[in-house]
LUMTIKE-593450 format. One line per field, with one value per residue: x, y, z of N, C-alpha, C in turn; residue in one letter; residue number from 1. Coordinates in nm, 2 decimals, m for minus. Layout:
n_x: [X, ...] $
n_y: [Y, ...] $
n_z: [Z, ...] $
ca_x: [X, ...] $
ca_y: [Y, ...] $
ca_z: [Z, ...] $
c_x: [X, ...] $
c_y: [Y, ...] $
c_z: [Z, ...] $
code: [A, ...] $
pos: [NUM, ...] $
This chain:
n_x: [5.83, 5.88, 6.14, 6.27, 6.26, 6.41, 6.67, 6.71, 6.73, 6.96, 7.15, 7.13, 7.24, 7.50, 7.60, 7.58, 7.75, 8.00, 8.03, 8.10, 8.38, 8.45, 8.36, 8.42, 8.41, 8.15, 8.01, 8.16, 8.09, 7.84, 7.86, 7.79, 7.93, 7.98, 8.03, 8.29, 8.60, 8.56, 8.65, 8.71, 8.46, 8.31, 8.43, 8.39, 8.11, 8.07, 8.19, 8.02, 7.77, 7.83, 7.89, 7.66, 7.47, 7.55, 7.51, 7.23, 7.18, 7.20, 7.02, 7.09, 7.21, 7.05, 6.85, 7.00, 7.16, 6.96, 6.87, 7.11, 7.11, 6.89, 6.98, 7.20, 7.08, 6.94, 7.16, 7.29, 7.11, 7.13, 7.30, 7.13, 6.95, 7.13, 7.17, 6.93, 6.92, 7.15, 7.32, 7.49, 7.39, 7.20, 7.19, 7.05, 6.71, 6.47, 6.25, 6.36, 6.56, 6.41, 6.26, 6.42, 6.42, 6.17, 6.20, 6.41, 6.27, 6.11, 6.31, 6.41, 6.18, 6.17, 6.41, 6.35, 6.15, 6.28, 6.38] $
n_y: [15.64, 15.42, 15.36, 15.57, 15.50, 15.27, 15.37, 15.54, 15.35, 15.22, 15.43, 15.48, 15.24, 15.24, 15.47, 15.41, 15.19, 15.30, 15.47, 15.29, 15.28, 15.54, 15.61, 15.40, 15.34, 15.38, 15.16, 14.95, 14.99, 14.88, 14.62, 14.29, 14.13, 13.85, 13.81, 13.74, 13.89, 14.19, 14.43, 14.34, 14.24, 14.47, 14.61, 14.42, 14.41, 14.67, 14.68, 14.49, 14.63, 14.84, 14.71, 14.56, 14.77, 14.91, 14.70, 14.70, 14.89, 14.80, 14.62, 14.36, 14.26, 14.32, 14.15, 13.96, 14.12, 14.23, 14.01, 13.96, 14.18, 14.13, 13.90, 14.01, 14.21, 14.04, 13.91, 14.12, 14.18, 14.09, 14.29, 14.50, 14.40, 14.37, 14.64, 14.71, 14.55, 14.59, 14.77, 14.97, 15.15, 15.33, 15.60, 15.66, 15.71, 15.47, 15.41, 15.46, 15.28, 15.04, 15.08, 15.03, 14.76, 14.66, 14.82, 14.70, 14.49, 14.63, 14.73, 14.49, 14.40, 14.61, 14.57, 14.31, 14.36, 14.40, 14.16] $
n_z: [15.67, 15.81, 15.74, 15.87, 16.14, 16.13, 16.05, 16.27, 16.48, 16.39, 16.42, 16.69, 16.80, 16.68, 16.79, 17.07, 17.08, 17.00, 17.22, 17.42, 17.39, 17.43, 17.69, 17.88, 18.15, 18.24, 18.15, 18.26, 18.52, 18.55, 18.52, 18.62, 18.91, 18.87, 18.60, 18.38, 18.29, 18.25, 18.12, 17.86, 17.79, 17.78, 17.57, 17.36, 17.35, 17.27, 17.01, 16.89, 16.90, 16.73, 16.48, 16.44, 16.43, 16.20, 16.03, 16.01, 15.83, 15.57, 15.33, 15.27, 15.50, 15.70, 15.84, 15.96, 16.13, 16.29, 16.42, 16.56, 16.73, 16.89, 17.02, 17.15, 17.32, 17.49, 17.61, 17.75, 17.94, 18.21, 18.32, 18.35, 18.54, 18.75, 18.80, 18.92, 19.15, 19.29, 19.55, 19.47, 19.29, 19.39, 19.37, 19.15, 19.07, 19.19, 19.03, 18.78, 18.75, 18.76, 18.53, 18.32, 18.28, 18.15, 17.93, 17.79, 17.68, 17.49, 17.33, 17.22, 17.08, 16.89, 16.75, 16.65, 16.47, 16.23, 16.15] $
ca_x: [5.84, 5.95, 6.29, 6.32, 6.28, 6.52, 6.79, 6.72, 6.78, 7.10, 7.23, 7.14, 7.33, 7.63, 7.65, 7.60, 7.87, 8.12, 8.04, 8.18, 8.52, 8.47, 8.33, 8.41, 8.38, 8.01, 7.97, 8.23, 8.02, 7.71, 7.89, 7.77, 8.06, 8.00, 8.07, 8.44, 8.67, 8.48, 8.70, 8.70, 8.32, 8.26, 8.48, 8.33, 7.97, 8.07, 8.21, 7.90, 7.67, 7.86, 7.88, 7.51, 7.40, 7.59, 7.44, 7.09, 7.17, 7.20, 6.91, 7.15, 7.26, 6.95, 6.78, 7.11, 7.20, 6.85, 6.88, 7.22, 7.07, 6.80, 7.06, 7.29, 7.00, 6.92, 7.29, 7.32, 7.00, 7.18, 7.35, 7.01, 6.90, 7.23, 7.15, 6.81, 6.94, 7.28, 7.32, 7.58, 7.32, 7.10, 7.19, 6.95, 6.58, 6.43, 6.16, 6.44, 6.63, 6.31, 6.21, 6.52, 6.39, 6.07, 6.26, 6.48, 6.17, 6.07, 6.42, 6.41, 6.07, 6.21, 6.50, 6.28, 6.07, 6.36, 6.43] $
ca_y: [15.66, 15.30, 15.38, 15.67, 15.43, 15.18, 15.45, 15.59, 15.24, 15.20, 15.54, 15.46, 15.13, 15.28, 15.57, 15.35, 15.11, 15.39, 15.52, 15.19, 15.32, 15.68, 15.61, 15.26, 15.33, 15.38, 15.02, 14.87, 15.00, 14.80, 14.47, 14.21, 14.07, 13.72, 13.81, 13.75, 13.98, 14.30, 14.52, 14.27, 14.23, 14.60, 14.64, 14.33, 14.45, 14.80, 14.64, 14.42, 14.73, 14.92, 14.62, 14.53, 14.89, 14.93, 14.59, 14.73, 14.99, 14.73, 14.52, 14.22, 14.21, 14.37, 14.05, 13.90, 14.22, 14.25, 13.89, 13.98, 14.28, 14.06, 13.82, 14.10, 14.27, 13.94, 13.89, 14.23, 14.20, 14.08, 14.42, 14.58, 14.34, 14.41, 14.78, 14.72, 14.48, 14.63, 14.90, 15.06, 15.24, 15.40, 15.74, 15.67, 15.68, 15.33, 15.39, 15.46, 15.15, 14.94, 15.11, 14.97, 14.62, 14.65, 14.89, 14.60, 14.42, 14.72, 14.73, 14.36, 14.41, 14.70, 14.50, 14.20, 14.41, 14.40, 14.03] $
ca_z: [15.81, 15.87, 15.72, 15.97, 16.26, 16.10, 16.06, 16.41, 16.55, 16.36, 16.47, 16.84, 16.83, 16.65, 16.89, 17.19, 17.07, 17.01, 17.36, 17.50, 17.38, 17.48, 17.83, 17.92, 18.30, 18.25, 18.12, 18.36, 18.65, 18.56, 18.49, 18.74, 18.95, 18.83, 18.46, 18.38, 18.19, 18.24, 18.02, 17.73, 17.76, 17.74, 17.44, 17.27, 17.33, 17.19, 16.87, 16.85, 16.87, 16.61, 16.37, 16.42, 16.39, 16.06, 15.95, 15.99, 15.72, 15.44, 15.32, 15.26, 15.63, 15.80, 15.92, 16.05, 16.23, 16.38, 16.51, 16.65, 16.83, 16.98, 17.11, 17.23, 17.42, 17.59, 17.67, 17.84, 18.04, 18.35, 18.37, 18.39, 18.66, 18.85, 18.84, 19.00, 19.27, 19.36, 19.63, 19.40, 19.20, 19.46, 19.33, 19.04, 19.13, 19.18, 18.91, 18.66, 18.74, 18.72, 18.40, 18.22, 18.26, 18.04, 17.81, 17.72, 17.59, 17.38, 17.23, 17.16, 16.99, 16.79, 16.66, 16.59, 16.36, 16.11, 16.12] $
c_x: [5.91, 6.10, 6.35, 6.35, 6.40, 6.66, 6.81, 6.78, 6.92, 7.19, 7.24, 7.24, 7.48, 7.69, 7.67, 7.73, 8.00, 8.14, 8.11, 8.33, 8.55, 8.46, 8.32, 8.37, 8.23, 7.96, 8.04, 8.15, 7.90, 7.74, 7.87, 7.90, 8.09, 8.04, 8.22, 8.48, 8.59, 8.52, 8.68, 8.55, 8.26, 8.31, 8.41, 8.18, 7.97, 8.10, 8.09, 7.79, 7.70, 7.84, 7.73, 7.43, 7.43, 7.52, 7.30, 7.07, 7.16, 7.10, 6.97, 7.19, 7.16, 6.90, 6.88, 7.15, 7.09, 6.85, 6.99, 7.19, 6.98, 6.88, 7.15, 7.20, 6.96, 7.04, 7.32, 7.22, 7.04, 7.24, 7.24, 6.95, 7.00, 7.21, 7.03, 6.84, 7.06, 7.26, 7.41, 7.51, 7.20, 7.09, 7.09, 6.82, 6.54, 6.34, 6.24, 6.51, 6.53, 6.26, 6.30, 6.48, 6.29, 6.12, 6.34, 6.39, 6.13, 6.19, 6.44, 6.30, 6.11, 6.31, 6.44, 6.20, 6.15, 6.42, 6.36] $
c_y: [15.54, 15.31, 15.47, 15.59, 15.33, 15.26, 15.50, 15.47, 15.22, 15.30, 15.52, 15.35, 15.17, 15.37, 15.50, 15.26, 15.19, 15.45, 15.42, 15.22, 15.45, 15.68, 15.47, 15.24, 15.32, 15.23, 14.93, 14.87, 14.91, 14.66, 14.40, 14.14, 13.93, 13.70, 13.83, 13.85, 14.10, 14.39, 14.46, 14.27, 14.36, 14.64, 14.55, 14.37, 14.59, 14.77, 14.58, 14.53, 14.81, 14.83, 14.59, 14.65, 14.92, 14.82, 14.62, 14.82, 14.92, 14.62, 14.37, 14.17, 14.25, 14.26, 13.99, 14.00, 14.24, 14.13, 13.90, 14.08, 14.21, 13.98, 13.91, 14.16, 14.16, 13.91, 13.99, 14.25, 14.18, 14.20, 14.51, 14.53, 14.37, 14.55, 14.79, 14.66, 14.52, 14.76, 15.00, 15.17, 15.32, 15.55, 15.77, 15.63, 15.53, 15.31, 15.39, 15.33, 15.04, 14.96, 15.05, 14.83, 14.60, 14.72, 14.79, 14.52, 14.50, 14.72, 14.60, 14.36, 14.49, 14.64, 14.38, 14.24, 14.40, 14.27, 13.98] $
c_z: [15.87, 15.85, 15.83, 16.10, 16.25, 16.12, 16.20, 16.49, 16.52, 16.42, 16.63, 16.87, 16.79, 16.75, 17.02, 17.19, 17.07, 17.15, 17.45, 17.50, 17.44, 17.63, 17.88, 18.07, 18.32, 18.24, 18.22, 18.49, 18.66, 18.53, 18.62, 18.78, 18.90, 18.68, 18.46, 18.28, 18.15, 18.12, 17.88, 17.69, 17.72, 17.60, 17.33, 17.24, 17.25, 17.04, 16.82, 16.81, 16.75, 16.48, 16.34, 16.38, 16.24, 15.97, 15.92, 15.87, 15.58, 15.43, 15.32, 15.40, 15.74, 15.89, 16.01, 16.16, 16.33, 16.48, 16.61, 16.76, 16.93, 17.08, 17.20, 17.35, 17.53, 17.67, 17.78, 17.95, 18.18, 18.41, 18.42, 18.53, 18.78, 18.90, 18.94, 19.14, 19.35, 19.44, 19.56, 19.32, 19.26, 19.43, 19.22, 19.10, 19.10, 19.05, 18.78, 18.64, 18.70, 18.58, 18.29, 18.19, 18.15, 17.92, 17.73, 17.63, 17.47, 17.28, 17.16, 17.05, 16.87, 16.69, 16.59, 16.47, 16.23, 16.08, 15.99] $
code: [M, A, N, L, F, L, Y, L, Q, A, I, V, Y, I, A, A, G, L, N, H, F, V, S, P, K, T, Y, L, A, I, M, P, P, Y, I, P, A, H, E, Q, M, V, L, L, S, G, V, A, E, V, V, L, G, V, G, L, L, F, S, S, T, R, S, L, A, A, W, G, L, V, L, L, L, I, A, V, F, P, A, N, V, Y, M, V, T, S, N, R, F, R, R, F, P, A, W, L, R, W, A, R, L, P, L, Q, G, V, L, I, W, W, A, Y, R, Y, T] $
pos: [1, 2, 3, 4, 5, 6, 7, 8, 9, 10, 11, 12, 13, 14, 15, 16, 17, 18, 19, 20, 21, 22, 23, 24, 25, 26, 27, 28, 29, 30, 31, 32, 33, 34, 35, 36, 37, 38, 39, 40, 41, 42, 43, 44, 45, 46, 47, 48, 49, 50, 51, 52, 53, 54, 55, 56, 57, 58, 59, 60, 61, 62, 63, 64, 65, 66, 67, 68, 69, 70, 71, 72, 73, 74, 75, 76, 77, 78, 79, 80, 81, 82, 83, 84, 85, 86, 87, 88, 89, 90, 91, 92, 93, 94, 95, 96, 97, 98, 99, 100, 101, 102, 103, 104, 105, 106, 107, 108, 109, 110, 111, 112, 113, 114, 115] $
């Protein structure tokens, strides 16, 4: 069962990373204005998610990939805060925007389990 959750996590990050290239506007919209080079950051984070997701699949790179995901999740947290605090996202229910903040902690915990 533990392997199922590991593979699920890898698939989630690989798919999310690929989605950065398929639907970049989604990610560009949540970039806080103070972050420079929005397009490059979206592409870089997409590459990171794919590489780290693939890294989870191999025992030799799993720990490093998991640490990378922990750091990536911390690095993208300002985008979640921006979604909560910006008027641009009022079309999403407030409870959903707020739920993303603690969800980030759950995702960090999930990745940390494989360090």
